[in-house]
Structure formats: structure tokens, C-alpha cells
DSSP file (Angstrom, degrees, kcal/mol; ACC not computed):
  #  RESIDUE AA STRUCTURE BP1 BP2  ACC     N-H-->O    O-->H-N    N-H-->O    O-->H-N    TCO  KAPPA ALPHA  PHI   PSI    X-CA   Y-CA   Z-CA
    1    1 A M     >        0   0    0      0, 0.0     4,-1.7     0, 0.0     5,-0.2   0.000 360.0 360.0 360.0 -31.5    0.0    0.0    0.0
    2    2 A T  H  >  +     0   0    0      1,-0.2     4,-2.1     2,-0.2     5,-0.1   0.851 360.0  57.6 -68.8 -32.1    2.9    2.4    0.6
    3    3 A Q  H  > S+     0   0    0      2,-0.2     4,-1.3     1,-0.2    -1,-0.2   0.888 104.9  52.9 -61.2 -38.5    4.1    1.9   -2.9
    4    4 A Y  H  > S+     0   0    0      1,-0.2     4,-1.0     2,-0.2     3,-0.4   0.929 113.0  41.2 -63.8 -47.8    0.7    3.1   -4.1
    5    5 A F  H  X S+     0   0    0     -4,-1.7     4,-1.9     1,-0.2    -1,-0.2   0.783 105.7  65.6 -73.1 -26.8    0.8    6.3   -2.1
    6    6 A W  H  X S+     0   0    0     -4,-2.1     4,-2.1     1,-0.2    -1,-0.2   0.856  97.8  55.3 -62.5 -34.9    4.5    6.8   -3.0
    7    7 A Q  H  X S+     0   0    0     -4,-1.3     4,-2.2    -3,-0.4    -1,-0.2   0.895 107.1  49.0 -65.1 -40.5    3.4    7.3   -6.6
    8    8 A Y  H  X S+     0   0    0     -4,-1.0     4,-2.6     2,-0.2    -2,-0.2   0.865 108.8  54.1 -65.9 -35.1    1.1   10.1   -5.6
    9    9 A G  H  X S+     0   0    0     -4,-1.9     4,-2.6     2,-0.2    -2,-0.2   0.900 108.1  49.2 -64.2 -40.8    3.9   11.6   -3.6
   10   10 A T  H  X S+     0   0    0     -4,-2.1     4,-2.4     2,-0.2    -2,-0.2   0.924 111.8  48.7 -63.6 -44.2    6.1   11.6   -6.7
   11   11 A L  H  X S+     0   0    0     -4,-2.2     4,-2.1     1,-0.2    -2,-0.2   0.914 112.7  48.1 -62.3 -43.4    3.3   13.2   -8.7
   12   12 A G  H  X S+     0   0    0     -4,-2.6     4,-2.6     2,-0.2    -2,-0.2   0.904 111.0  50.7 -63.8 -41.5    2.7   15.9   -6.0
   13   13 A A  H  X S+     0   0    0     -4,-2.6     4,-2.3     1,-0.2    -2,-0.2   0.912 111.4  47.6 -64.6 -41.9    6.4   16.7   -5.7
   14   14 A L  H  X S+     0   0    0     -4,-2.4     4,-2.3     2,-0.2    -1,-0.2   0.873 111.3  51.6 -67.0 -35.8    6.8   17.1   -9.5
   15   15 A S  H  X S+     0   0    0     -4,-2.1     4,-2.6     2,-0.2     5,-0.2   0.933 111.2  46.8 -64.8 -45.3    3.7   19.3   -9.6
   16   16 A L  H  X S+     0   0    0     -4,-2.6     4,-2.6     1,-0.2    -2,-0.2   0.888 111.2  52.3 -63.1 -38.4    5.1   21.5   -6.8
   17   17 A L  H  X S+     0   0    0     -4,-2.3     4,-2.3     2,-0.2    -1,-0.2   0.913 110.6  48.0 -63.0 -42.5    8.4   21.6   -8.6
   18   18 A G  H  X S+     0   0    0     -4,-2.3     4,-2.1     2,-0.2    -2,-0.2   0.926 113.3  46.4 -64.0 -45.5    6.6   22.7  -11.8
   19   19 A V  H  X S+     0   0    0     -4,-2.6     4,-2.5     1,-0.2    -2,-0.2   0.895 112.5  51.6 -64.4 -39.5    4.6   25.4  -10.0
   20   20 A G  H  X S+     0   0    0     -4,-2.6     4,-2.6    -5,-0.2    -1,-0.2   0.892 108.1  51.4 -63.7 -39.7    7.8   26.6   -8.2
   21   21 A F  H  X S+     0   0    0     -4,-2.3     4,-2.4     2,-0.2    -2,-0.2   0.920 111.5  46.8 -63.2 -43.6    9.7   26.9  -11.5
   22   22 A V  H  X S+     0   0    0     -4,-2.1     4,-2.5     2,-0.2     5,-0.2   0.922 112.9  49.3 -64.9 -43.4    6.9   29.0  -13.0
   23   23 A A  H  X S+     0   0    0     -4,-2.5     4,-2.4     1,-0.2    -2,-0.2   0.903 111.5  49.7 -62.5 -40.7    6.7   31.2   -9.9
   24   24 A F  H  X S+     0   0    0     -4,-2.6     4,-2.8     2,-0.2     5,-0.2   0.915 110.3  50.4 -63.3 -42.6   10.5   31.6  -10.0
   25   25 A A  H  X S+     0   0    0     -4,-2.4     4,-2.0     1,-0.2    -2,-0.2   0.921 112.9  45.4 -63.5 -44.0   10.4   32.6  -13.7
   26   26 A F  H  X S+     0   0    0     -4,-2.5     4,-2.1     2,-0.2    -1,-0.2   0.894 114.1  49.6 -65.7 -38.6    7.7   35.2  -13.1
   27   27 A G  H  X S+     0   0    0     -4,-2.4     4,-2.1    -5,-0.2    -2,-0.2   0.915 110.6  49.2 -65.8 -42.8    9.5   36.5  -10.1
   28   28 A A  H  X S+     0   0    0     -4,-2.8     4,-2.4     1,-0.2    -1,-0.2   0.884 110.0  52.4 -63.7 -38.0   12.8   36.8  -11.9
   29   29 A N  H  X S+     0   0    0     -4,-2.0     4,-1.7    -5,-0.2    -1,-0.2   0.916 109.3  49.1 -63.1 -42.9   11.1   38.6  -14.8
   30   30 A R  H  < S+     0   0    0     -4,-2.1    -2,-0.2     1,-0.2    -1,-0.2   0.878 114.8  44.6 -65.7 -37.1    9.6   41.1  -12.4
   31   31 A V  H  < S+     0   0    0     -4,-2.1    -2,-0.2     1,-0.2    -1,-0.2   0.895 119.8  38.6 -74.4 -39.9   12.9   41.8  -10.7
   32   32 A M  H  < S+     0   0    0     -4,-2.4    -2,-0.2    -5,-0.2    -1,-0.2   0.604  89.1 104.1 -92.3 -12.4   15.0   42.1  -13.9
   33   33 A R  S  < S-     0   0    0     -4,-1.7     2,-0.2    -5,-0.2    -4,-0.0  -0.373  75.7-109.9 -72.7 149.1   12.7   43.9  -16.3
   34   34 A P        -     0   0    0      0, 0.0     2,-0.6     0, 0.0    -1,-0.1  -0.532  23.2-152.4 -76.5 143.9   13.3   47.6  -17.0
   35   35 A R        +     0   0    0     -2,-0.2    -2,-0.0     2,-0.1     0, 0.0  -0.852  40.3 135.7-120.1  95.0   10.8   50.1  -15.6
   36   36 A K        -     0   0    0     -2,-0.6     2,-0.2     2,-0.1    -1,-0.0  -0.611  32.5-168.0-135.3  74.8   10.6   53.2  -17.7
   37   37 A P        +     0   0    0      0, 0.0    -2,-0.1     0, 0.0     3,-0.0  -0.476  13.9 168.0 -70.1 131.4    7.0   54.1  -18.1
   38   38 A R    >   -     0   0    0     -2,-0.2     3,-1.1     1,-0.1     4,-0.4  -0.964  45.4-118.3-136.6 153.1    6.4   56.8  -20.8
   39   39 A P  G >  S+     0   0    0      0, 0.0     3,-1.2     0, 0.0     4,-0.2   0.802 110.3  66.1 -63.1 -27.4    3.2   58.0  -22.5
   40   40 A E  G >  S+     0   0    0      1,-0.3     3,-1.1     2,-0.2     0, 0.0   0.794  91.5  63.0 -65.1 -26.8    4.5   56.9  -25.9
   41   41 A K  G <  S+     0   0    0     -3,-1.1    -1,-0.3     1,-0.2     4,-0.1   0.736  99.9  53.5 -70.1 -20.9    4.4   53.3  -24.7
   42   42 A Y  G <  S+     0   0    0     -3,-1.2    -1,-0.2    -4,-0.4     2,-0.2   0.393  90.0  94.5 -97.2   3.5    0.7   53.4  -24.3
   43   43 A T  S <  S-     0   0    0     -3,-1.1     2,-0.3    -4,-0.2     7,-0.0  -0.562  86.2 -96.5 -91.0 160.4   -0.2   54.7  -27.8
   44   44 A T        -     0   0    0     -2,-0.2     2,-0.6     1,-0.0    -1,-0.1  -0.571  36.0-135.3 -75.0 134.8   -1.1   52.5  -30.8
   45   45 A Y        +     0   0    0     -2,-0.3     2,-0.2    -4,-0.1     5,-0.1  -0.827  25.2 176.3 -96.5 123.9    1.9   51.7  -33.0
   46   46 A E  B >   -A   49   0A   0      3,-0.7     3,-1.8    -2,-0.6    -1,-0.1  -0.599  68.9 -65.8-126.7  70.4    1.2   52.0  -36.7
   47   47 A C  T 3  S-     0   0    0      1,-0.3     3,-0.1    -2,-0.2    -2,-0.0   0.834 101.8 -49.8  57.1  39.1    4.5   51.4  -38.5
   48   48 A G  T 3  S+     0   0    0      1,-0.3     2,-0.4     0, 0.0    -1,-0.3   0.393 112.9 116.1  85.7  -4.4    6.2   54.5  -37.2
   49   49 A V  B <  S-A   46   0A   0     -3,-1.8    -3,-0.7     1,-0.0    -1,-0.3  -0.796  75.1-107.3 -99.1 139.0    3.4   56.9  -38.1
   50   50 A D        -     0   0    0     -2,-0.4    -5,-0.1     1,-0.1     2,-0.1  -0.430  44.0-105.8 -62.5 134.5    1.5   58.7  -35.4
   51   51 A P        -     0   0    0      0, 0.0     2,-0.4     0, 0.0    -1,-0.1  -0.363  35.4-161.5 -66.6 140.3   -2.0   57.1  -35.1
   52   52 A V        -     0   0    0      2,-0.1     2,-0.1    -3,-0.1    -3,-0.0  -0.979  50.2  -6.5-123.8 134.3   -4.8   59.2  -36.5
   53   53 A G  S    S-     0   0    0     -2,-0.4     2,-0.1     2,-0.0     0, 0.0  -0.348 102.6 -28.7  84.1-165.1   -8.5   58.7  -35.6
   54   54 A E        -     0   0    0      2,-0.2    -2,-0.1     1,-0.1     0, 0.0  -0.444  47.8-127.5 -87.4 162.1  -10.0   56.0  -33.5
   55   55 A G  S    S+     0   0    0     -2,-0.1     2,-0.5    -4,-0.1    -1,-0.1   0.559  87.0  83.2 -84.0  -8.4   -8.7   52.5  -33.1
   56   56 A W        +     0   0    0      2,-0.0     2,-0.3     0, 0.0    -2,-0.2  -0.827  52.9 160.6-100.9 132.6  -12.0   50.9  -34.0
   57   57 A S        -     0   0    0     -2,-0.5     2,-0.3     2,-0.0    -2,-0.0  -0.991  37.4-111.1-146.2 153.3  -13.0   50.4  -37.6
   58   58 A Q        -     0   0    0     -2,-0.3     2,-0.4     0, 0.0    -2,-0.0  -0.594  27.8-161.1 -84.8 145.8  -15.5   48.3  -39.4
   59   59 A T        -     0   0    0     -2,-0.3     2,-0.1     3,-0.0     5,-0.0  -0.967  25.6-106.4-125.6 142.7  -14.3   45.5  -41.7
   60   60 A Q    >>  -     0   0    0     -2,-0.4     3,-1.1     1,-0.1     4,-0.6  -0.391  20.7-130.7 -67.5 144.2  -16.3   43.8  -44.4
   61   61 A I  H 3> S+     0   0    0      1,-0.2     4,-1.9     2,-0.2     3,-0.4   0.721 100.3  77.8 -66.3 -20.5  -17.4   40.3  -43.6
   62   62 A R  H 3> S+     0   0    0      1,-0.2     4,-2.3     2,-0.2    -1,-0.2   0.846  87.3  57.5 -59.5 -35.1  -16.0   39.2  -47.0
   63   63 A Y  H <> S+     0   0    0     -3,-1.1     4,-1.9     1,-0.2    -1,-0.2   0.903 107.1  47.7 -63.4 -39.9  -12.5   39.2  -45.5
   64   64 A Y  H  X S+     0   0    0     -4,-0.6     4,-2.5    -3,-0.4    -1,-0.2   0.873 109.7  52.7 -69.0 -36.2  -13.5   36.7  -42.8
   65   65 A I  H  X S+     0   0    0     -4,-1.9     4,-2.6     2,-0.2    -2,-0.2   0.907 108.3  50.5 -66.5 -40.1  -15.2   34.5  -45.4
   66   66 A F  H  X S+     0   0    0     -4,-2.3     4,-2.4     2,-0.2    -1,-0.2   0.903 110.3  50.8 -61.6 -39.6  -12.1   34.4  -47.4
   67   67 A A  H  X S+     0   0    0     -4,-1.9     4,-2.4     2,-0.2    -2,-0.2   0.920 110.4  48.5 -64.7 -42.7  -10.1   33.4  -44.3
   68   68 A F  H  X S+     0   0    0     -4,-2.5     4,-2.5     2,-0.2    -2,-0.2   0.907 111.2  50.1 -64.1 -41.2  -12.6   30.6  -43.5
   69   69 A L  H  X S+     0   0    0     -4,-2.6     4,-2.3     1,-0.2     5,-0.2   0.902 109.9  51.2 -63.7 -39.2  -12.4   29.3  -47.1
   70   70 A F  H  X S+     0   0    0     -4,-2.4     4,-2.1     1,-0.2    -2,-0.2   0.929 110.5  48.4 -61.8 -44.5   -8.6   29.4  -46.9
   71   71 A V  H  X S+     0   0    0     -4,-2.4     4,-2.6     1,-0.2     5,-0.2   0.911 109.8  53.0 -63.5 -41.5   -8.6   27.4  -43.6
   72   72 A I  H  X S+     0   0    0     -4,-2.5     4,-1.8     1,-0.2    -1,-0.2   0.942 114.9  39.4 -59.7 -47.8  -11.0   24.9  -45.1
   73   73 A F  H  X S+     0   0    0     -4,-2.3     4,-1.8     2,-0.2    -1,-0.2   0.743 112.5  56.5 -79.5 -20.9   -8.9   24.2  -48.1
   74   74 A D  H  X S+     0   0    0     -4,-2.1     4,-1.8    -5,-0.2    -1,-0.2   0.907 108.7  47.3 -69.2 -42.5   -5.7   24.3  -46.1
   75   75 A V  H  X S+     0   0    0     -4,-2.6     4,-1.9     1,-0.2    -2,-0.2   0.876 108.5  56.6 -64.4 -37.1   -7.1   21.6  -43.9
   76   76 A E  H  X S+     0   0    0     -4,-1.8     4,-2.6     1,-0.2    -1,-0.2   0.930 107.6  46.9 -59.9 -44.6   -8.1   19.7  -47.0
   77   77 A S  H  X S+     0   0    0     -4,-1.8     4,-2.1     1,-0.2    -1,-0.2   0.857 108.0  56.6 -67.3 -32.5   -4.5   19.8  -48.2
   78   78 A V  H  < S+     0   0    0     -4,-1.8    -1,-0.2     1,-0.2    -2,-0.2   0.878 114.8  38.4 -65.3 -36.2   -3.2   18.7  -44.8
   79   79 A F  H  X S+     0   0    0     -4,-1.9     4,-1.0     2,-0.1    -2,-0.2   0.820 116.6  50.5 -82.5 -31.7   -5.4   15.6  -44.9
   80   80 A L  H  X S+     0   0    0     -4,-2.6     4,-2.6    -5,-0.2     5,-0.2   0.846 100.6  62.0 -77.3 -33.2   -4.9   14.9  -48.6
   81   81 A F  H  X S+     0   0    0     -4,-2.1     4,-1.7     1,-0.2    -1,-0.2   0.946 106.8  42.2 -62.5 -50.4   -1.1   15.0  -48.7
   82   82 A P  H  > S+     0   0    0      0, 0.0     4,-1.2     0, 0.0    -1,-0.2   0.887 114.7  53.2 -63.8 -34.3   -0.5   12.1  -46.3
   83   83 A F  H  < S+     0   0    0     -4,-1.0     3,-0.3     1,-0.2    -2,-0.2   0.909 108.4  49.6 -63.5 -41.0   -3.3   10.1  -48.0
   84   84 A A  H >< S+     0   0    0     -4,-2.6     3,-0.8     1,-0.2     4,-0.3   0.831 106.1  56.6 -68.5 -30.9   -1.6   10.6  -51.4
   85   85 A T  H 3< S+     0   0    0     -4,-1.7    -1,-0.2     1,-0.2    -2,-0.2   0.809 118.8  30.7 -72.3 -27.7    1.7    9.5  -50.1
   86   86 A V  T >X S+     0   0    0     -4,-1.2     4,-1.0    -3,-0.3     3,-0.7   0.071  83.8 116.8-115.4  23.5    0.4    6.1  -48.9
   87   87 A F  H <>  +     0   0    0     -3,-0.8     4,-0.6     1,-0.2     3,-0.4   0.848  69.5  60.7 -62.3 -35.7   -2.3    5.7  -51.5
   88   88 A E  H 34 S+     0   0    0     -4,-0.3     3,-0.5     1,-0.2     4,-0.3   0.836 101.9  52.9 -63.4 -31.9   -0.8    2.6  -53.0
   89   89 A K  H <4 S+     0   0    0     -3,-0.7     3,-0.3     1,-0.2    -1,-0.2   0.825 114.8  41.3 -70.8 -30.6   -1.1    0.8  -49.7
   90   90 A F  H >< S+     0   0    0     -4,-1.0     3,-0.8    -3,-0.4     7,-0.3   0.372  82.5 101.5 -98.3   4.7   -4.8    1.6  -49.5
   91   91 A S  T 3< S+     0   0    0     -4,-0.6    -1,-0.2    -3,-0.5    -2,-0.1   0.801  84.1  48.8 -63.6 -27.3   -5.7    1.0  -53.1
   92   92 A R  T 3  S+     0   0    0     -3,-0.3     2,-0.9    -4,-0.3    -1,-0.3   0.718  96.0  80.6 -82.8 -21.3   -7.2   -2.5  -52.3
   93   93 A S    <>  -     0   0    0     -3,-0.8     4,-1.3     1,-0.2     5,-0.1  -0.767  59.2-171.8 -90.5 109.4   -9.2   -1.1  -49.4
   94   94 A G  H  > S+     0   0    0     -2,-0.9     4,-2.4     1,-0.2     5,-0.2   0.775  78.9  63.8 -71.4 -26.1  -12.3    0.5  -50.8
   95   95 A L  H  > S+     0   0    0      2,-0.2     4,-2.4     1,-0.2    -1,-0.2   0.925 102.9  46.1 -66.6 -44.6  -13.4    1.9  -47.4
   96   96 A V  H  > S+     0   0    0      2,-0.2     4,-1.9     1,-0.2    -1,-0.2   0.918 115.1  46.8 -65.1 -43.5  -10.4    4.2  -47.1
   97   97 A V  H  X S+     0   0    0     -4,-1.3     4,-2.2    -7,-0.3    -1,-0.2   0.902 112.3  51.0 -65.4 -40.5  -10.7    5.5  -50.6
   98   98 A T  H  X S+     0   0    0     -4,-2.4     4,-2.5     1,-0.2    -2,-0.2   0.896 107.7  52.8 -63.9 -40.4  -14.5    6.0  -50.2
   99   99 A E  H  X S+     0   0    0     -4,-2.4     4,-2.2     1,-0.2    -1,-0.2   0.911 110.4  47.4 -61.7 -41.6  -13.9    8.0  -47.1
  100  100 A M  H  X S+     0   0    0     -4,-1.9     4,-2.5     2,-0.2    -1,-0.2   0.879 110.6  51.9 -69.1 -36.5  -11.5   10.3  -48.8
  101  101 A I  H  X S+     0   0    0     -4,-2.2     4,-2.4     2,-0.2    -2,-0.2   0.916 110.5  48.2 -64.7 -42.1  -13.9   10.7  -51.8
  102  102 A V  H  X S+     0   0    0     -4,-2.5     4,-2.3     2,-0.2    -2,-0.2   0.904 111.0  52.0 -63.0 -40.9  -16.7   11.7  -49.4
  103  103 A F  H  X S+     0   0    0     -4,-2.2     4,-1.8     1,-0.2    -2,-0.2   0.931 111.9  44.7 -60.9 -46.5  -14.3   14.1  -47.6
  104  104 A V  H  X S+     0   0    0     -4,-2.5     4,-2.3     1,-0.2    -1,-0.2   0.876 111.9  53.3 -67.4 -36.9  -13.4   15.8  -50.9
  105  105 A L  H  X S+     0   0    0     -4,-2.4     4,-2.4     2,-0.2    -1,-0.2   0.892 106.5  51.9 -65.7 -39.3  -17.0   15.9  -52.1
  106  106 A I  H  X S+     0   0    0     -4,-2.3     4,-1.8     1,-0.2    -1,-0.2   0.922 112.4  45.8 -62.5 -42.6  -18.1   17.6  -48.9
  107  107 A L  H  X S+     0   0    0     -4,-1.8     4,-2.1     2,-0.2    -2,-0.2   0.861 110.5  53.7 -68.0 -34.8  -15.4   20.2  -49.4
  108  108 A A  H  X S+     0   0    0     -4,-2.3     4,-2.6     2,-0.2    -2,-0.2   0.884 106.6  51.8 -66.6 -37.8  -16.4   20.6  -53.1
  109  109 A V  H  X S+     0   0    0     -4,-2.4     4,-2.4     2,-0.2    -1,-0.2   0.898 109.1  51.3 -64.0 -39.6  -20.0   21.2  -52.1
  110  110 A G  H  X S+     0   0    0     -4,-1.8     4,-2.2     2,-0.2    -2,-0.2   0.904 111.3  47.0 -62.6 -41.5  -18.8   23.9  -49.7
  111  111 A L  H  X S+     0   0    0     -4,-2.1     4,-2.3     2,-0.2    -2,-0.2   0.898 111.5  50.9 -67.0 -40.4  -16.8   25.5  -52.5
  112  112 A L  H  X S+     0   0    0     -4,-2.6     4,-2.6     2,-0.2    -2,-0.2   0.896 109.8  50.8 -63.4 -40.2  -19.7   25.3  -54.9
  113  113 A Y  H  X S+     0   0    0     -4,-2.4     4,-2.0     2,-0.2    -2,-0.2   0.921 111.0  47.8 -63.0 -44.3  -22.0   27.0  -52.2
  114  114 A A  H  <>S+     0   0    0     -4,-2.2     5,-2.5     1,-0.2     6,-0.6   0.876 112.8  49.4 -65.0 -36.2  -19.4   29.8  -51.8
  115  115 A W  H ><5S+     0   0    0     -4,-2.3     3,-1.2     1,-0.2    -2,-0.2   0.902 110.2  49.9 -69.5 -40.7  -19.2   30.2  -55.6
  116  116 A K  H 3<5S+     0   0    0     -4,-2.6    -2,-0.2     1,-0.3    -1,-0.2   0.850 109.1  51.8 -66.3 -34.4  -23.0   30.3  -56.0
  117  117 A K  T 3<5S-     0   0    0     -4,-2.0    -1,-0.3    -5,-0.2    -2,-0.2   0.440 113.2-123.1 -80.2   0.8  -23.3   32.9  -53.2
  118  118 A K  T X 5 +     0   0    0     -3,-1.2     3,-0.6    -4,-0.1    -3,-0.2   0.826  68.2 138.2  59.3  36.3  -20.6   35.0  -55.2
  119  119 A V  T 3 < +     0   0    0     -5,-2.5    -4,-0.2     1,-0.2    -1,-0.1   0.782  63.7  61.0 -76.2 -27.9  -18.4   35.1  -52.2
  120  120 A L  T 3  S+     0   0    0     -6,-0.6     2,-0.6    -5,-0.1    -1,-0.2   0.465  80.2 100.1 -83.4  -0.7  -15.3   34.4  -54.3
  121  121 A E    <   -     0   0    0     -3,-0.6     2,-0.6    -6,-0.1     0, 0.0  -0.767  63.8-150.3 -88.2 124.1  -15.8   37.6  -56.4
  122  122 A W              0   0    0     -2,-0.6    -2,-0.1     1,-0.1    -3,-0.0  -0.837 360.0 360.0 -98.5 121.8  -13.5   40.3  -55.2
  123  123 A L              0   0    0     -2,-0.6    -1,-0.1     0, 0.0    -2,-0.0   0.401 360.0 360.0-109.9 360.0  -14.8   43.9  -55.7
């Protein structure tokens, strides 16, 4: 029974060591960092140009849709590349090939939907 509790003691000691390391790192950062507060540090930085106007602005939803479409097809390439590299091994298994065909078809339907909604037209 002591062997059982000894494992929990090891886990607790390692947890305390981890928390202590993080606390030491944050404490060392607080002690060694430079403290020179200036008003310029609290302004918005815009490539060396003084900021003009408010920091809030509206953005068209089209930019977000392009980003989502990019992520979708980026994920598609992440899944298709490994499949293509080992395709010869799976050529006899119809299930794996069918799953990949269904995956590509679902993404193609998404692309067709975006094309029909004219999301892909840049004005």
C-alpha cells in the first residue's frame, strides 16, 4: 500500500516543482525587467506613423469568409497529402478510398456553395 501512495507523492512533488519553476520565472522577470513608463508606450503603433483617428473600424465580412475558405482548403491539403503518399497501400481497401472521396465531395459542395453565393468575387 505504501508503494501506491508513494506514486502520488512523486506526482505531487513534480507538480510542486513545476509550480515553483513557473513562480521563480515570473519573479525573476519582475525583478530584472526595466521600468521606464512613458506615455509613448501606451499609444497604438502604426509602422512608425502617429496614429490618427479612433482605433475601432469596421471590416467587411467578406475578408472573414475568405479566411474561412482558406482554412477549409488548407485543412483539406493537410489531410490529402498524407493520403496521397500512402495511396498505393490503401488501393485495395475500398473503405479508405471511399472515405477520402466523401471528404473531398463535402469540401467541393462547400466551394460550390461559396461560388453560388458569389463570395469568391473580389470587388
